[in-house]
LOKE-858768 format. One record per residue: residue in one letter; x, y, z of N, C-alpha, C in turn. Coordinates in pm, 1 decimal. Atoms other than C-alpha are relative to their C-alpha. Layout:
REM residues N
<rest = A n.x = X n.y = Y n.z = Z ca.x = X ca.y = Y ca.z = Z c.x = X c.y = Y c.z = Z>
...
***
This chain:
REM residues 139
<rest = X n.x = 83.4 n.y = -118.2 n.z = 0.0 ca.x = 0.0 ca.y = 0.0 ca.z = 0.0 c.x = 87.9 c.y = 124.6 c.z = 0.0>
<rest = X n.x = -81.6 n.y = -119.2 n.z = 7.7 ca.x = 233.1 ca.y = 270.8 ca.z = -116.6 c.x = -75.9 c.y = 114.9 c.z = -62.1>
<rest = X n.x = 65.1 n.y = -116.8 n.z = 59.1 ca.x = 161.9 ca.y = 613.1 ca.z = -251.5 c.x = 40.7 c.y = 20.0 c.z = -145.7>
<rest = X n.x = -45.6 n.y = -22.9 n.z = 137.0 ca.x = 352.8 ca.y = 589.5 ca.z = -580.2 c.x = -98.9 c.y = -48.5 c.z = -105.2>
<rest = X n.x = 96.0 n.y = 52.5 n.z = 98.0 ca.x = 90.1 ca.y = 377.5 ca.z = -759.8 c.x = -110.9 c.y = 99.4 c.z = -30.3>
<rest = X n.x = 105.9 n.y = -97.7 n.z = 26.7 ca.x = -200.2 ca.y = 620.9 ca.z = -715.2 c.x = 52.5 c.y = 131.1 c.z = -60.1>
<rest = X n.x = -57.5 n.y = -124.4 n.z = 53.4 ca.x = 26.2 ca.y = 918.8 ca.z = -785.7 c.x = 36.1 c.y = -17.0 c.z = -147.1>
<rest = X n.x = -37.4 n.y = 23.3 n.z = 140.4 ca.x = 164.6 ca.y = 768.5 ca.z = -1106.9 c.x = -122.5 c.y = -16.7 c.z = -89.4>
<rest = X n.x = 122.2 n.y = 19.6 n.z = 78.4 ca.x = -179.4 ca.y = 659.8 ca.z = -1227.1 c.x = -70.6 c.y = 133.6 c.z = -22.2>
<rest = X n.x = 64.1 n.y = -131.2 n.z = 12.7 ca.x = -328.2 ca.y = 1002.6 ca.z = -1156.5 c.x = 77.2 c.y = 88.8 c.z = -96.3>
<rest = X n.x = -81.2 n.y = -83.2 n.z = 88.9 ca.x = -39.2 ca.y = 1178.9 ca.z = -1327.3 c.x = -13.0 c.y = -43.4 c.z = -145.9>
<rest = X n.x = 15.2 n.y = 50.1 n.z = 137.2 ca.x = -82.7 ca.y = 955.9 ca.z = -1633.2 c.x = -134.9 c.y = 38.0 c.z = -59.8>
<rest = X n.x = 136.3 n.y = -24.6 n.z = 48.9 ca.x = -455.1 ca.y = 1035.3 ca.z = -1657.7 c.x = -45.8 c.y = 145.2 c.z = 10.8>
<rest = X n.x = 51.1 n.y = -132.7 n.z = -33.1 ca.x = -480.3 ca.y = 1396.0 ca.z = -1540.2 c.x = -23.0 c.y = 87.8 c.z = -123.6>
<rest = X n.x = 21.3 n.y = -81.6 n.z = 120.7 ca.x = -438.7 ca.y = 1559.8 ca.z = -1884.2 c.x = -129.4 c.y = -41.7 c.z = -71.0>
<rest = X n.x = 123.5 n.y = 49.3 n.z = 60.8 ca.x = -714.2 ca.y = 1339.4 ca.z = -2023.4 c.x = -121.3 c.y = 42.9 c.z = 83.0>
<rest = X n.x = 112.3 n.y = -35.3 n.z = -86.9 ca.x = -939.7 ca.y = 1399.6 ca.z = -1722.8 c.x = -34.4 c.y = 148.4 c.z = -8.6>
<rest = X n.x = 22.6 n.y = -144.9 n.z = 7.3 ca.x = -895.3 ca.y = 1775.4 ca.z = -1755.0 c.x = -82.7 c.y = 39.2 c.z = -122.9>
<rest = X n.x = 79.6 n.y = -28.8 n.z = 119.8 ca.x = -1064.1 ca.y = 1755.4 ca.z = -2097.3 c.x = -143.4 c.y = -51.6 c.z = 11.6>
<rest = X n.x = 131.4 n.y = 63.5 n.z = -16.8 ca.x = -1369.4 ca.y = 1569.2 ca.z = -1963.1 c.x = -86.8 c.y = 83.1 c.z = 92.4>
<rest = X n.x = 94.8 n.y = -71.7 n.z = -83.6 ca.x = -1676.8 ca.y = 1736.4 ca.z = -1824.2 c.x = -31.9 c.y = -83.2 c.z = 124.4>
<rest = X n.x = 33.7 n.y = 64.1 n.z = -128.0 ca.x = -1747.8 ca.y = 1653.6 ca.z = -1457.4 c.x = 99.1 c.y = -108.0 c.z = 42.6>
<rest = X n.x = -101.7 n.y = 97.3 n.z = -40.9 ca.x = -1421.1 ca.y = 1460.9 ca.z = -1412.1 c.x = 28.1 c.y = 13.0 c.z = 149.6>
<rest = X n.x = -26.1 n.y = 4.3 n.z = -143.8 ca.x = -1345.0 ca.y = 1355.1 ca.z = -1056.4 c.x = 112.2 c.y = -99.6 c.z = 26.9>
<rest = X n.x = -103.8 n.y = 89.6 n.z = -51.1 ca.x = -1038.4 ca.y = 1203.6 ca.z = -890.7 c.x = -31.9 c.y = -21.5 c.z = 146.9>
<rest = X n.x = 20.4 n.y = 32.3 n.z = -141.0 ca.x = -1093.8 ca.y = 1023.0 ca.z = -559.9 c.x = 122.0 c.y = -77.5 c.z = 47.9>
<rest = X n.x = -114.1 n.y = 67.8 n.z = -60.5 ca.x = -786.1 ca.y = 935.0 ca.z = -356.9 c.x = -40.4 c.y = -49.6 c.z = 138.5>
<rest = X n.x = 30.1 n.y = 58.7 n.z = -130.1 ca.x = -808.6 ca.y = 708.3 ca.z = -52.8 c.x = 123.2 c.y = 10.4 c.z = 89.2>
<rest = X n.x = -107.0 n.y = -6.5 n.z = -99.6 ca.x = -594.8 ca.y = 800.0 ca.z = 243.6 c.x = -43.1 c.y = -86.6 c.z = 118.6>
<rest = X n.x = 36.5 n.y = 75.8 n.z = -119.1 ca.x = -667.2 ca.y = 689.4 ca.z = 601.5 c.x = -0.4 c.y = 95.0 c.z = 117.8>
<rest = X n.x = -11.4 n.y = -75.3 n.z = -124.4 ca.x = -729.6 ca.y = 824.5 ca.z = 946.8 c.x = 142.7 c.y = -1.5 c.z = 52.3>
<rest = X n.x = -140.0 n.y = 10.8 n.z = -43.8 ca.x = -372.2 ca.y = 708.0 ca.z = 1006.5 c.x = 92.3 c.y = 98.2 c.z = -72.1>
<rest = X n.x = -77.1 n.y = -107.9 n.z = 62.2 ca.x = -253.9 ca.y = 985.5 ca.z = 774.0 c.x = 14.2 c.y = 117.2 c.z = 95.8>
<rest = X n.x = 6.9 n.y = -114.2 n.z = -90.6 ca.x = -335.6 ca.y = 1223.9 ca.z = 1059.3 c.x = 50.4 c.y = -30.6 c.z = 139.9>
<rest = X n.x = -52.8 n.y = 46.7 n.z = -128.4 ca.x = -248.9 ca.y = 1022.9 ca.z = 1372.5 c.x = 58.4 c.y = -138.5 c.z = -26.0>
<rest = X n.x = -62.8 n.y = 126.5 n.z = 37.9 ca.x = 4.3 ca.y = 742.7 ca.z = 1321.7 c.x = -15.8 c.y = -111.0 c.z = 103.4>
<rest = X n.x = -2.4 n.y = 121.7 n.z = -79.9 ca.x = -18.9 ca.y = 388.9 ca.z = 1453.4 c.x = 144.0 c.y = -50.2 c.z = -0.1>
<rest = X n.x = -143.8 n.y = 30.3 n.z = -8.2 ca.x = 327.4 ca.y = 290.8 ca.z = 1578.1 c.x = 38.7 c.y = -129.1 c.z = -71.4>
<rest = X n.x = -31.6 n.y = 127.5 n.z = 64.4 ca.x = 306.0 ca.y = -61.3 ca.z = 1433.1 c.x = -0.7 c.y = 3.4 c.z = -151.3>
<rest = X n.x = 9.4 n.y = -8.2 n.z = 146.4 ca.x = 250.4 ca.y = 62.1 ca.z = 1076.4 c.x = 59.3 c.y = 131.8 c.z = -51.9>
<rest = X n.x = -55.9 n.y = -131.0 n.z = 35.2 ca.x = 491.4 ca.y = 352.3 ca.z = 1020.6 c.x = 3.5 c.y = 29.5 c.z = -150.0>
<rest = X n.x = -6.6 n.y = -23.8 n.z = 144.2 ca.x = 530.5 ca.y = 306.6 ca.z = 645.1 c.x = -139.3 c.y = 24.5 c.z = -56.1>
<rest = X n.x = 138.9 n.y = -19.2 n.z = 43.7 ca.x = 155.4 ca.y = 271.5 ca.z = 588.6 c.x = -47.0 c.y = 140.6 c.z = 36.1>
<rest = X n.x = 39.4 n.y = -133.7 n.z = -44.2 ca.x = 91.8 ca.y = 587.6 ca.z = 793.3 c.x = 61.8 c.y = 107.1 c.z = -90.1>
<rest = X n.x = -72.3 n.y = -100.1 n.z = 79.7 ca.x = 354.5 ca.y = 780.7 ca.z = 597.9 c.x = -51.6 c.y = 6.5 c.z = -143.4>
<rest = X n.x = 51.0 n.y = -2.7 n.z = 136.9 ca.x = 221.9 ca.y = 673.9 ca.z = 258.3 c.x = -138.7 c.y = 62.4 c.z = -6.3>
<rest = X n.x = 133.2 n.y = -60.6 n.z = -2.7 ca.x = -131.6 ca.y = 773.4 ca.z = 355.8 c.x = 8.8 c.y = 149.8 c.z = 25.3>
<rest = X n.x = -22.8 n.y = -143.3 n.z = -18.8 ca.x = -4.1 ca.y = 1110.6 ca.z = 480.7 c.x = 47.1 c.y = 63.7 c.z = -130.8>
<rest = X n.x = -44.8 n.y = -49.7 n.z = 130.8 ca.x = 169.0 ca.y = 1150.7 ca.z = 143.7 c.x = -118.2 c.y = 14.4 c.z = -95.4>
<rest = X n.x = 118.9 n.y = -8.3 n.z = 85.3 ca.x = -158.1 ca.y = 1076.8 ca.z = -37.1 c.x = -85.8 c.y = 120.6 c.z = 39.9>
<rest = X n.x = 76.6 n.y = -117.1 n.z = -45.0 ca.x = -332.6 ca.y = 1339.6 ca.z = 177.1 c.x = 62.8 c.y = 128.5 c.z = -54.4>
<rest = X n.x = -68.6 n.y = -121.0 n.z = 45.6 ca.x = -72.0 ca.y = 1605.1 ca.z = 96.1 c.x = -7.6 c.y = 14.0 c.z = -151.6>
<rest = X n.x = 10.0 n.y = 1.0 n.z = 145.8 ca.x = -67.5 ca.y = 1508.3 ca.z = -272.2 c.x = -139.3 c.y = 42.6 c.z = -45.0>
<rest = X n.x = 137.5 n.y = -31.3 n.z = 37.2 ca.x = -446.1 ca.y = 1531.1 ca.z = -287.6 c.x = -31.5 c.y = 147.5 c.z = 20.2>
<rest = X n.x = 21.8 n.y = -143.3 n.z = -24.1 ca.x = -453.5 ca.y = 1878.8 ca.z = -132.7 c.x = 67.4 c.y = 82.1 c.z = -109.9>
<rest = X n.x = -72.6 n.y = -72.1 n.z = 106.0 ca.x = -190.8 ca.y = 1999.6 ca.z = -382.8 c.x = -68.1 c.y = -18.0 c.z = -134.7>
<rest = X n.x = 65.5 n.y = 29.1 n.z = 127.2 ca.x = -362.8 ca.y = 1830.4 ca.z = -675.8 c.x = -132.0 c.y = 76.1 c.z = -12.0>
<rest = X n.x = 126.5 n.y = -72.9 n.z = 0.1 ca.x = -695.3 ca.y = 1986.4 ca.z = -578.2 c.x = 22.7 c.y = 146.3 c.z = -39.8>
<rest = X n.x = -31.5 n.y = -139.1 n.z = 34.0 ca.x = -534.6 ca.y = 2330.9 ca.z = -600.4 c.x = 43.6 c.y = 11.7 c.z = -146.3>
<rest = X n.x = -47.5 n.y = -2.6 n.z = 138.8 ca.x = -360.0 ca.y = 2253.0 ca.z = -930.7 c.x = -114.0 c.y = -13.3 c.z = -100.2>
<rest = X n.x = 106.1 n.y = 32.6 n.z = 94.7 ca.x = -680.4 ca.y = 2126.2 ca.z = -1092.3 c.x = -128.8 c.y = 77.8 c.z = 25.6>
<rest = X n.x = 119.4 n.y = -79.4 n.z = -32.2 ca.x = -923.0 ca.y = 2382.7 ca.z = -947.2 c.x = -65.4 c.y = 50.6 c.z = -128.0>
<rest = X n.x = 75.7 n.y = -43.1 n.z = 116.8 ca.x = -1193.5 ca.y = 2451.9 ca.z = -1203.2 c.x = 8.8 c.y = -93.8 c.z = -118.7>
<rest = X n.x = -15.9 n.y = 95.8 n.z = 110.1 ca.x = -1085.1 ca.y = 2158.7 ca.z = -1423.0 c.x = -47.3 c.y = -140.1 c.z = 37.9>
<rest = X n.x = 31.6 n.y = 134.5 n.z = -47.1 ca.x = -1114.9 ca.y = 1835.3 ca.z = -1224.2 c.x = -28.1 c.y = 8.9 c.z = 149.2>
<rest = X n.x = 30.2 n.y = 5.3 n.z = -143.3 ca.x = -1282.0 ca.y = 1779.1 ca.z = -889.4 c.x = 91.4 c.y = -104.3 c.z = 65.1>
<rest = X n.x = -90.8 n.y = 91.4 n.z = -69.7 ca.x = -1041.8 ca.y = 1616.8 ca.z = -640.9 c.x = -52.6 c.y = -20.3 c.z = 142.6>
<rest = X n.x = 60.4 n.y = 37.0 n.z = -127.5 ca.x = -1183.8 ca.y = 1434.2 ca.z = -338.9 c.x = 90.6 c.y = -100.0 c.z = 71.4>
<rest = X n.x = -76.2 n.y = 95.1 n.z = -81.8 ca.x = -1013.6 ca.y = 1249.9 ca.z = -54.0 c.x = -96.2 c.y = -76.1 c.z = 89.8>
<rest = X n.x = 74.0 n.y = 86.8 n.z = -90.8 ca.x = -1173.9 ca.y = 955.9 ca.z = 124.2 c.x = 98.6 c.y = -47.6 c.z = 106.1>
<rest = X n.x = -87.8 n.y = 38.9 n.z = -111.1 ca.x = -1016.7 ca.y = 901.6 ca.z = 467.6 c.x = -75.6 c.y = -90.0 c.z = 95.7>
<rest = X n.x = 73.9 n.y = 89.6 n.z = -89.1 ca.x = -1163.5 ca.y = 591.0 ca.z = 630.2 c.x = 70.6 c.y = -20.0 c.z = 134.1>
<rest = X n.x = -58.6 n.y = 42.1 n.z = -127.7 ca.x = -1112.7 ca.y = 489.9 ca.z = 993.2 c.x = 42.9 c.y = -146.3 c.z = -11.9>
<rest = X n.x = -26.8 n.y = 143.6 n.z = -0.4 ca.x = -1011.7 ca.y = 137.5 ca.z = 1093.2 c.x = -129.3 c.y = -71.9 c.z = -39.1>
<rest = X n.x = 117.3 n.y = 67.3 n.z = 56.1 ca.x = -1247.2 ca.y = -90.4 ca.z = 900.3 c.x = 19.5 c.y = -150.9 c.z = 10.7>
<rest = X n.x = -4.0 n.y = 146.6 n.z = -7.4 ca.x = -1331.8 ca.y = -458.0 ca.z = 941.5 c.x = 19.4 c.y = -59.5 c.z = -138.8>
<rest = X n.x = -38.3 n.y = 66.6 n.z = 124.6 ca.x = -1149.0 ca.y = -601.9 ca.z = 641.9 c.x = 112.3 c.y = -97.8 c.z = 32.8>
<rest = X n.x = -113.2 n.y = 90.3 n.z = -21.5 ca.x = -869.0 ca.y = -854.5 ca.z = 596.4 c.x = 132.1 c.y = 64.5 c.z = -42.4>
<rest = X n.x = -125.5 n.y = -68.0 n.z = 31.5 ca.x = -603.0 ca.y = -587.8 ca.z = 532.2 c.x = 113.7 c.y = -57.1 c.z = 84.3>
<rest = X n.x = -95.7 n.y = 69.2 n.z = -87.1 ca.x = -422.4 ca.y = -735.9 ca.z = 830.8 c.x = -74.5 c.y = -114.5 c.z = 68.4>
<rest = X n.x = 65.9 n.y = 115.0 n.z = -62.4 ca.x = -494.3 ca.y = -1073.4 ca.z = 995.4 c.x = -74.5 c.y = 40.0 c.z = 127.5>
<rest = X n.x = 81.3 n.y = -25.6 n.z = -117.9 ca.x = -774.2 ca.y = -1053.8 ca.z = 1252.5 c.x = -76.6 c.y = 130.7 c.z = -1.7>
<rest = X n.x = 62.6 n.y = -131.8 n.z = 5.8 ca.x = -884.4 ca.y = -706.4 ca.z = 1149.3 c.x = -150.7 c.y = -7.4 c.z = -23.1>
<rest = X n.x = 141.9 n.y = 10.3 n.z = 33.8 ca.x = -1222.5 ca.y = -826.1 ca.z = 1022.2 c.x = -87.0 c.y = -38.9 c.z = 118.7>
<rest = X n.x = 78.0 n.y = 43.1 n.z = -115.8 ca.x = -1327.0 ca.y = -946.9 ca.z = 1367.3 c.x = 10.8 c.y = 95.6 c.z = 118.1>
<rest = X n.x = -19.6 n.y = -95.2 n.z = -111.1 ca.x = -1232.1 ca.y = -642.1 ca.z = 1577.0 c.x = -125.3 c.y = 86.1 c.z = 17.0>
<rest = X n.x = 125.2 n.y = -70.9 n.z = -26.9 ca.x = -1547.3 ca.y = -497.9 ca.z = 1734.3 c.x = 15.6 c.y = 152.3 c.z = -5.5>
<rest = X n.x = -18.9 n.y = -145.4 n.z = -1.7 ca.x = -1395.0 ca.y = -150.2 ca.z = 1766.6 c.x = 20.4 c.y = 59.0 c.z = -140.6>
<rest = X n.x = -16.9 n.y = -47.2 n.z = 137.2 ca.x = -1341.0 ca.y = -128.9 ca.z = 1389.1 c.x = -137.2 c.y = 15.3 c.z = -65.6>
<rest = X n.x = 125.8 n.y = -27.9 n.z = 67.5 ca.x = -1612.7 ca.y = 3.8 ca.z = 1159.6 c.x = -33.6 c.y = -112.6 c.z = -97.7>
<rest = X n.x = 38.9 n.y = 101.0 n.z = 99.6 ca.x = -1808.6 ca.y = -258.3 ca.z = 965.6 c.x = 9.9 c.y = 58.5 c.z = -140.9>
<rest = X n.x = -20.6 n.y = -46.5 n.z = 136.7 ca.x = -1730.7 ca.y = -233.2 ca.z = 593.9 c.x = -128.8 c.y = 52.3 c.z = -62.2>
<rest = X n.x = 125.1 n.y = -46.2 n.z = 60.2 ca.x = -2095.6 ca.y = -204.3 ca.z = 491.2 c.x = -44.5 c.y = 134.4 c.z = 57.3>
<rest = X n.x = 34.1 n.y = -129.0 n.z = -60.5 ca.x = -2147.7 ca.y = 83.4 ca.z = 736.6 c.x = 86.5 c.y = 111.0 c.z = -58.8>
<rest = X n.x = -87.8 n.y = -97.9 n.z = 63.8 ca.x = -1845.0 ca.y = 263.2 ca.z = 591.2 c.x = -51.9 c.y = 35.3 c.z = -138.7>
<rest = X n.x = 47.9 n.y = -22.6 n.z = 136.3 ca.x = -1977.2 ca.y = 220.2 ca.z = 238.3 c.x = -127.8 c.y = 83.5 c.z = 1.8>
<rest = X n.x = 126.5 n.y = -73.6 n.z = -6.1 ca.x = -2325.5 ca.y = 342.1 ca.z = 332.4 c.x = 21.9 c.y = 146.7 c.z = 36.8>
<rest = X n.x = -22.3 n.y = -137.9 n.z = -44.1 ca.x = -2201.4 ca.y = 650.5 ca.z = 517.5 c.x = 80.3 c.y = 78.7 c.z = -103.2>
<rest = X n.x = -81.4 n.y = -68.9 n.z = 101.0 ca.x = -1937.4 ca.y = 735.4 ca.z = 255.1 c.x = -83.6 c.y = 33.4 c.z = -122.9>
<rest = X n.x = 81.8 n.y = -26.8 n.z = 118.4 ca.x = -2185.5 ca.y = 703.2 ca.z = -32.2 c.x = -100.2 c.y = 111.7 c.z = 26.2>
<rest = X n.x = 89.6 n.y = -110.0 n.z = -34.8 ca.x = -2427.7 ca.y = 934.1 ca.z = 149.0 c.x = 75.7 c.y = 132.7 c.z = -8.1>
<rest = X n.x = -81.1 n.y = -122.3 n.z = 8.7 ca.x = -2146.2 ca.y = 1190.4 ca.z = 175.2 c.x = 32.4 c.y = 34.1 c.z = -145.2>
<rest = X n.x = -27.0 n.y = -23.6 n.z = 141.9 ca.x = -2056.3 ca.y = 1145.8 ca.z = -192.6 c.x = -121.4 c.y = 57.5 c.z = -71.1>
<rest = X n.x = 121.7 n.y = -45.8 n.z = 68.0 ca.x = -2419.0 ca.y = 1218.7 ca.z = -284.7 c.x = -39.6 c.y = 143.0 c.z = 35.9>
<rest = X n.x = 31.9 n.y = -138.1 n.z = -37.4 ca.x = -2421.6 ca.y = 1560.4 ca.z = -117.9 c.x = 35.3 c.y = 95.7 c.z = -112.8>
<rest = X n.x = -27.2 n.y = -105.3 n.z = 99.6 ca.x = -2435.8 ca.y = 1867.2 ca.z = -339.3 c.x = 32.4 c.y = 128.9 c.z = 72.5>
<rest = X n.x = -112.9 n.y = 57.7 n.z = 72.6 ca.x = -2174.5 ca.y = 1996.1 ca.z = -356.2 c.x = 65.7 c.y = -111.9 c.z = 82.0>
<rest = X n.x = -70.5 n.y = 109.4 n.z = -67.2 ca.x = -1970.0 ca.y = 1687.8 ca.z = -276.9 c.x = 111.5 c.y = 59.2 c.z = 86.1>
<rest = X n.x = -109.6 n.y = -50.9 n.z = -83.5 ca.x = -1737.6 ca.y = 1753.8 ca.z = 18.3 c.x = 136.0 c.y = -34.7 c.z = -60.3>
<rest = X n.x = -134.5 n.y = 28.2 n.z = 51.7 ca.x = -1367.6 ca.y = 1777.6 ca.z = -71.3 c.x = 67.1 c.y = -113.1 c.z = 77.5>
<rest = X n.x = -46.7 n.y = 114.2 n.z = -78.5 ca.x = -1302.1 ca.y = 1525.7 ca.z = 207.0 c.x = -121.5 c.y = -80.8 c.z = 42.4>
<rest = X n.x = 104.8 n.y = 90.8 n.z = -42.3 ca.x = -1524.2 ca.y = 1224.1 ca.z = 264.6 c.x = 47.5 c.y = -59.1 c.z = 133.0>
<rest = X n.x = -40.7 n.y = 36.7 n.z = -135.3 ca.x = -1497.7 ca.y = 1177.7 ca.z = 639.8 c.x = -120.4 c.y = -56.4 c.z = 74.7>
<rest = X n.x = 107.4 n.y = 58.0 n.z = -79.1 ca.x = -1727.9 ca.y = 931.4 ca.z = 810.3 c.x = 21.6 c.y = 42.6 c.z = 145.0>
<rest = X n.x = -5.4 n.y = -51.9 n.z = -136.8 ca.x = -1807.4 ca.y = 1021.1 ca.z = 1168.9 c.x = 113.4 c.y = -61.0 c.z = 82.0>
<rest = X n.x = -101.5 n.y = 68.6 n.z = -82.6 ca.x = -1570.2 ca.y = 762.3 ca.z = 1319.1 c.x = 142.6 c.y = 47.5 c.z = -23.8>
<rest = X n.x = -137.7 n.y = -41.8 n.z = 28.0 ca.x = -1260.7 ca.y = 910.5 ca.z = 1154.4 c.x = 28.9 c.y = 140.3 c.z = 51.5>
<rest = X n.x = -18.1 n.y = -136.9 n.z = -47.6 ca.x = -1317.2 ca.y = 1260.7 ca.z = 1293.5 c.x = 96.5 c.y = 12.0 c.z = 115.8>
<rest = X n.x = -91.8 n.y = -2.6 n.z = -113.9 ca.x = -1128.9 ca.y = 1177.8 ca.z = 1613.9 c.x = 145.0 c.y = 11.5 c.z = -46.9>
<rest = X n.x = -136.9 n.y = -5.3 n.z = 52.6 ca.x = -812.1 ca.y = 1120.1 ca.z = 1408.6 c.x = 20.6 c.y = 122.1 c.z = -89.2>
<rest = X n.x = -16.2 n.y = -109.0 n.z = 98.3 ca.x = -869.2 ca.y = 1377.1 ca.z = 1132.6 c.x = 18.5 c.y = 135.3 c.z = 66.7>
<rest = X n.x = -2.6 n.y = -133.5 n.z = -60.7 ca.x = -920.6 ca.y = 1671.6 ca.z = 1366.7 c.x = 78.6 c.y = 5.7 c.z = 131.5>
<rest = X n.x = -74.2 n.y = 4.2 n.z = -126.7 ca.x = -692.5 ca.y = 1570.1 ca.z = 1658.1 c.x = 97.2 c.y = 116.6 c.z = 13.6>
<rest = X n.x = -97.9 n.y = -108.9 n.z = -9.9 ca.x = -420.2 ca.y = 1821.7 ca.z = 1579.0 c.x = -70.2 c.y = 135.1 c.z = 9.1>
<rest = X n.x = 74.1 n.y = -125.5 n.z = -1.0 ca.x = -663.3 ca.y = 2105.2 ca.z = 1503.7 c.x = -63.0 c.y = 27.0 c.z = 136.5>
<rest = X n.x = 71.8 n.y = -13.1 n.z = -125.5 ca.x = -848.5 ca.y = 2038.8 ca.z = 1828.6 c.x = 90.5 c.y = -7.5 c.z = 122.9>
<rest = X n.x = -95.0 n.y = -1.8 n.z = -111.3 ca.x = -531.3 ca.y = 2030.8 ca.z = 2041.6 c.x = 8.3 c.y = -129.1 c.z = 79.0>
<rest = X n.x = -6.7 n.y = 128.4 n.z = -70.6 ca.x = -549.5 ca.y = 1661.5 ca.z = 2128.5 c.x = 81.0 c.y = -103.3 c.z = -77.5>
<rest = X n.x = -81.7 n.y = 90.9 n.z = 80.3 ca.x = -290.1 ca.y = 1514.5 ca.z = 1892.8 c.x = 76.9 c.y = -98.9 c.z = 87.7>
<rest = X n.x = -78.2 n.y = 89.9 n.z = -86.0 ca.x = -63.9 ca.y = 1376.1 ca.z = 2168.7 c.x = -90.0 c.y = -101.9 c.z = 69.1>
<rest = X n.x = 96.9 n.y = 90.5 n.z = -62.1 ca.x = -367.3 ca.y = 1225.9 ca.z = 2343.6 c.x = -45.8 c.y = -105.4 c.z = -100.7>
<rest = X n.x = 44.7 n.y = 94.1 n.z = 103.0 ca.x = -483.1 ca.y = 1067.9 ca.z = 2017.3 c.x = 108.6 c.y = -102.3 c.z = -31.0>
<rest = X n.x = -111.0 n.y = 93.4 n.z = 24.4 ca.x = -138.5 ca.y = 917.5 ca.z = 1952.1 c.x = 7.6 c.y = -101.3 c.z = 113.1>
<rest = X n.x = -7.8 n.y = 88.9 n.z = -115.8 ca.x = -132.1 ca.y = 775.7 ca.z = 2302.7 c.x = -115.3 c.y = -100.5 c.z = 1.7>
<rest = X n.x = 116.9 n.y = 90.0 n.z = -0.8 ca.x = -485.0 ca.y = 633.4 ca.z = 2281.2 c.x = 6.9 c.y = -103.0 c.z = -111.6>
<rest = X n.x = -6.4 n.y = 89.8 n.z = 114.7 ca.x = -432.5 ca.y = 485.0 ca.z = 1935.0 c.x = 103.8 c.y = -109.8 c.z = 20.6>
<rest = X n.x = -112.4 n.y = 92.7 n.z = -15.7 ca.x = -109.4 ca.y = 316.2 ca.z = 2038.1 c.x = 1.3 c.y = -71.4 c.z = 133.6>
<rest = X n.x = 6.4 n.y = 63.7 n.z = -131.8 ca.x = -219.1 ca.y = 193.2 ca.z = 2382.3 c.x = -20.2 c.y = -151.0 c.z = -8.2>
<rest = X n.x = 30.5 n.y = 144.5 n.z = 11.3 ca.x = -313.3 ca.y = -152.7 ca.z = 2248.9 c.x = 124.3 c.y = -80.3 c.z = -20.6>
***
């Protein structure tokens, strides 16, 4: 799960997309882009890179291509062994339902943030970054 694949693919398609009406790029980062999990430092860093890239790309393509970032929280999938059975993780179907409701808003938000990811996304802004790092890494 690196950041080079999405960046290279987007860069290869962006000129074409800029010629299309209603073109949209959706990049997927993670709540871990904002508050890192100590056991996954490379994953956190690549998702933070995708976040920064998306913000820059949004500015570069303003008025040409809509650029949206989806930042999910921990989700019950098989990304890592045992992750699909963790009660504290968001069920995948709930993520999809909430994210699709956000995508359907007019105008579509520039960041698709389900409620559960807000704790991580806004930790630094709200002055609780150190607390969030500690809580996330307490397990």
